[in-house]
N, C-alpha and C positions, 0 to 999 in steps of 0.2 A: 850258502853252498851253491855254486853254479852247477847246473845240470849238464853243461856242455861236456861231451865226450864220455858221459857216464852211461853205463848200462843200468836201466831202471826197470825193475819188475813192477808192473801195474796190475793189481788184482781188482777187477771191476766187472760186475755182471750186467750193467746197463750199457748196451751198445752205443747209444748216443753220447753218453759221458765218456766212454772209452775212446771213441773216434775223435772227440773234441780234445781230450787230453793227449792223445797220440799226436795230433797236429801241433799242439802247444810244445810238447817235448821235442819233437823233430825240429821244429822251427828254432828251438833253443840249442840245438846241437846234440841232444841226447839220443840214446839208442834204446827205445822202449821195447820191453818184452811183455806181451799181454797174456793174462790168464783170466778166464771168465768163470773159473771154478776153483775151489780149494785144492782139489786133486791136481789140476793143471799147474797151479802155483807151486805146489810141493814138487811136482815132477821137474819143473824148470829149475828150482833151487837145487835139486839133487844132481842135475846135469852140470850146472855152472852157477856159482854164486854171483848175484848181481852186485853192483856197486852201492845201490840203494833201492828202496822199495816204497811204493805208495799203495796202501791196502784199504780198500773199501771195507767197512766193518761188517756190514750185512750182505752176504753173498748168497743169493738164492735161499734166503731164510736161515742161513747158518752164519755164525760169527767167525771172523778170520783170525781169532786169537791163537789158534794152533799154529798157523803160518807165522804169525808175529813171534811166537816163542821160538820157532825154528830159526828165524832170522836173528833174533836176539842172541841165541846160543852161538850162532856163527859169526857174530860181530858185525852184521850188516845193518847200517842205519836205515830206519824206516819210519814212516809216519802213517797215521790213520786219516782217511778221508771219509766223512760221514755227514749225513743230514741230521743226525741225532745229538750231536755235541759230545764232548769228552767226558761228561759226568757219568755216562753209562758204562765206561770201560771197567773190566775186571780189575781188582785191586793191584795185582802184580804188573798191570799194564797202564795204570793210571798216569804214569809219568811220560807216556809216549806223546809227542807233539801231534796235534790233531788239527786238520783244516776242515772247515765246514763247507759243504756244498751250497752254492756254487763257489769255486775257488779259482784263483788265477796263478800264473807262473810265479809271481812275487811271493804269494802266500806259500806255495810249495817250496820255493828255495829257502825262505826263512825257516819253515818247519824242518826241512832237511838239515839245515845248519844246526838248529837246536838239537835234532836227533843225533847228529854226528858228535856234537859237543857234550851230549848227555844233559842238556838243560831243558 
């Protein structure tokens, strides 16, 4: 899934990672929307659904699974980005594609394709 022309919600609490990802997404033609907290992500979703999302799993010590469930209910494809691996996800989210940090655009696009296709 090419990210070009997509509005992508990025939930990330580490500024260095957020800025680097912003550069990658903008260079690829995406329109990133950043949230550094769960509340901010939920507020962005309630205003306008993104085309896709990249969710850090651990945001200021809290899991982003509530945001993930909102996106799933709304039919928005999303992926997890984490340094912990996919094995720690809650059972109902175990099928969500996960990229391990550090990641690159190719990994993100492959994971978003899998998310969109339900694989």
